[in-house]
C-alpha positions, -999 to +999 in steps of 0.1 A: +026+212+221+042+179+235+067+164+215+060+128+225+028+110+225+007+116+261-023+097+267-044+112+296-079+096+295-094+062+283-098+064+244-122+083+235-123+106+266-153+120+281-151+149+256-146+131+227-172+107+238-199+131+237-189+148+204-189+111+191-226+108+202-237+138+188-219+129+153-237+098+152-271+117+155-265+141+131-234+132+106-236+109+079-229+071+085-217+068+055-180+080+069-153+053+078-137+058+110-111+032+121-104+050+157-122+075+181-105+100+175-116+140+178-093+163+171-095+197+186-056+215+170-025+202+152+012+214+148+032+198+126+033+159+131+012+161+162-021+163+168-043+170+203-076+154+208-104+175+226-096+155+258-060+167+260-045+133+245-011+142+222-007+121+190+025+115+162+003+116+134+017+093+109-012+102+081-010+136+080-050+139+069-046+109+042-016+125+025-031+162+027-013+183+050+022+178+032+037+208+052+024+194+084-007+203+103-005+246+103+027+254+089+031+285+096+041+300+061+010+282+048-016+297+077+002+333+069-008+330+031-042+319+042-052+345+065-033+370+042-055+365+013-086+359+039-084+395+042-082+402+005-104+379-013-123+347-003-142+338-034-151+356-069-155+321-089-130+314-111-150+297-142-170+335-144-140+361-132-103+364-133-081+367-103-044+367-094-037+334-074-053+314-096-038+326-123+000+327-108-011+288-097-020+277-128+013+293-145+034+268-114+014+245-119+020+240-160+060+247-152+059+215-128+038+189-146+065+171-166+066+174-204+081+207-221+048+210-241+031+244-234+001+230-207-034+242-189-048+239-161-087+228-148-091+238-114-116+218-086-120+213-050-108+179-050-092+146-061-126+132-074-132+163-094-095+164-107-103+128-120-136+137-133-125+165-150-097+141-167-124+115-178-145+140-192-114+155-213-104+125-226-136+118-239-141+155-254-105+154-270-105+115-282-146+115-294-135+074-279-161+057-255-138+034-238-114+034-208-088+010-195-085+012-153-074-013-130-084-031-102-074-019-065-075+015-081-094+043-058-102+073-078-126+092-059-167+089-051-184+109-076-202+088-104-175+088-131-145+086-104-164+060-088-167+040-118-132+043-123-127+029-089-121-009-084-109-009-045-138-022-028-175-036-034-190-020-008-183+016-024-205+007-055-234-014-039-264-003-050-249+025-069-254+009-105-253+017-134-222+033-133-207+049-167-199+021-190-173+013-212-148+009-183-124-022-183-108-031-155-072-049-156-050-063-124-023-036-116+015-046-115+006-082-121+024-108-148+000-121-167+025-149-179+036-163-142+001-156-127+022-135-099+019-105-084+045-080-087+043-068-056+068-096-045+083-098-084+100-131-093+103-124-127+111-087-148+087-094-175+070-064-187+031-072-180+014-045-190+022-062-228-008-082-218-031-049-226-017-055-265-011-091-265-044-103-253-070-076-242-069-060-276-071-088-293-099-106-274-119-081-255-119-044-264-110-026-298-079-005-292-090+025-315-123+030-292-099+036-262-099+069-251-077+067-218-059+046-195-063+056-166-035+048-136-023+061-102+017+058-107+017+040-073-013+024-061-022+042-031-057+025-014-049-005-033-023-011-011+008+012-017+019-007-043+052+004-063+049-014-096+084-024-117+100+001-139+088-016-169+047-011-162+043+024-166+068+024-194+050-005-212+018+008-208+027+042-221+044+027-255+014+009-263-011+036-253+006+060-279+008+031-305-031+033-303-037+071-299-047+067-265-044+091-238-021+083-210-038+097-177-023+095-141-039+101-109-013+116-085-041+125-065-020+108-033+012+102-050+021+138-062+031+170-046+067+159-035+052+125-015+074+103-030+107+121-032+102+138-069+074+165-073+050+138-091+057+100-088+054+097-124+089+109-127+105+080-110+094+059-140+105+085-166+072+086-185+052+117-194+017+113-188-012+131-213-029+143-181-023+144-145-049+147-120-036+160-087-050+168-052-046+167-012-009+177-008-015+203-035-029+231-007-016+216+026-050+209+040-075+235+021-100+222-003-085+221-041-079+201-071-059+203-103-058+183-136-030+193-159-027+184-196-007+199-228-028+225-243-035+210-274-051+182-251-069+207-234-091+218-262-128+217-252-148+247-258-162+273-227-185+256-210-178+221-215-165+219-179-166+241-150-167+247-111-181+274-093-157+271-060-127+252-079-095+273-076-105+292-046-079+325-040-074+311-009-065+276-016-047+288-043-028+311-023-017+282+007-009+259-028+016+289-038+030+288-002+029+248-001+047+243-036+072+271-025+081+248+009+084+219-014+107+231-040+131+247-011+132+224+016+105+192+021+113+171-010+145+166+001+132+162+038+107+137+020+139+113+002+156+113+035+131+109+061+115+079+035+148+062+031+151+065+071+116+049+072+120+020+050+152+014+064+141+009+102+109-010+091+132-035+069+146-038+106+113-046+120+105-071+095+135-088+105+122-093+136+085-099+135+072-124+111+041-109+104+056-083+082+059-097+049+067-068+028+082-033+030+078-013+000+076+025-011+090+060-021+096+086-001+075+092+025+048+072+009+054+039+023+036+007+030+039-026+051+019-058+048+007-075+072+008-115+069+001-150+087+035-160+081+061-149+053+060-187+041+027-181+029+020-142+025-016-153+038-027-114+044-039-107+081-066-080+076-078-081+113-042-084+126-039-055+109-066-038+119-059-046+154-023-029+151-030+001+139-056+000+169-031-008+194-011+021+177-036+045+185-041+036+219-004+046+224-006+079+207+003+067+171-020+076+144-020+050+112-040+043+085-048+008+069-047+004+025-055-024+004-066-058+023-037-061+046-014-031+045-011-005+069+001+031+051+031+058+064+023+092+051+034+115+073+041+153+067+070+160+049+081+181+072+090+150+096+121+147+114+143+118+121+133+115+156+097+116+147+103+087+123+125+069+152+094+074+173+073+064+155+087+025+144+093+023+183+057+025+187+046+005+158+068-021+172+052-021+206+018-022+186+027-054+168+048-074+199+014-069+219-012-075+188+007-100+170+026-124+196 
């Protein structure tokens, strides 16, 4: 596959256009598609569409293909397992890949206490399991989540989500007892800490105001939070945010549940993003990059918290043997080389984006850790007024030039390429982005 974008046809091309028309007739219209990409194959950080156009992929399937598209080691693990056993349902029987992966995940998630693992098929299922376990273990009914959060689309995970109103429209009533509060926000100076002006540990507002005026802390089962907010805009909170929230949770017997679905599995330069904040959570929800494209979700908790009884929760396909083998191969690659590459290339990406920020007045902020990086598009940096349409136009223009990007939040572009990405590919992607901004914003 070419190592540079090749656009041979108008986009979409003739074959892609026909498939998109068929898609419109038969596929749910609830899916969101930013631009008309119809993929045929992929390798590493590159994908080719059905008309032979080649694109540099800075999305990795929404941070799923951690080892890149079709990494040979992952493909080999999938093929070998498919020859032996495809399915036997780990909820009723036992098989080696699920057991070995549980043992590995228990060793990787922070904390020295014995842990257990629940397997599902997706991030939403991992969050759903954590949501249910929090109620089971604490016998409490209330929960705290955050504005801007995205935890999934099943009814429990959706109830915790507060990303876009369209995601909840016509689905009420949702699961009751959830209070949403702002994420990484200083309640004393009313300033979003995306652009920090003070060092206030803003999470103290939960204890000083919320628990005093709105909800009794002794009835709260869990605080459910993303270490770095994903769909909300790739927002990196100040270090005090999680530490103070965790302190408050422990003061009232509240479980601290972290959604590492997008931020985990090496994405931020550590196996789990929460390691940047020196907090050991009570539960960790994992998915996306765990199996490099195969469907798998996991929820990890200390054994004394995961104390529910047989039949309390299960999943027919969760922990499928092929997905588990893909995950074991992925973890080996992460530990041996890819987390280190995420640190190296993430630093390069942020540096180059900050150089673009100096050139383009429309880039209001550059932030991130490892290869979980975001930029905000604004009308101008003096006002920081969000420029959502400009953001969308830049993403579409980049697509036309052979670079795949995704938005997040109101006006941000996220960069979540494969952790295998090279320095040359980083440079090339930023160069295409520069052209897209110039042609769209100026």
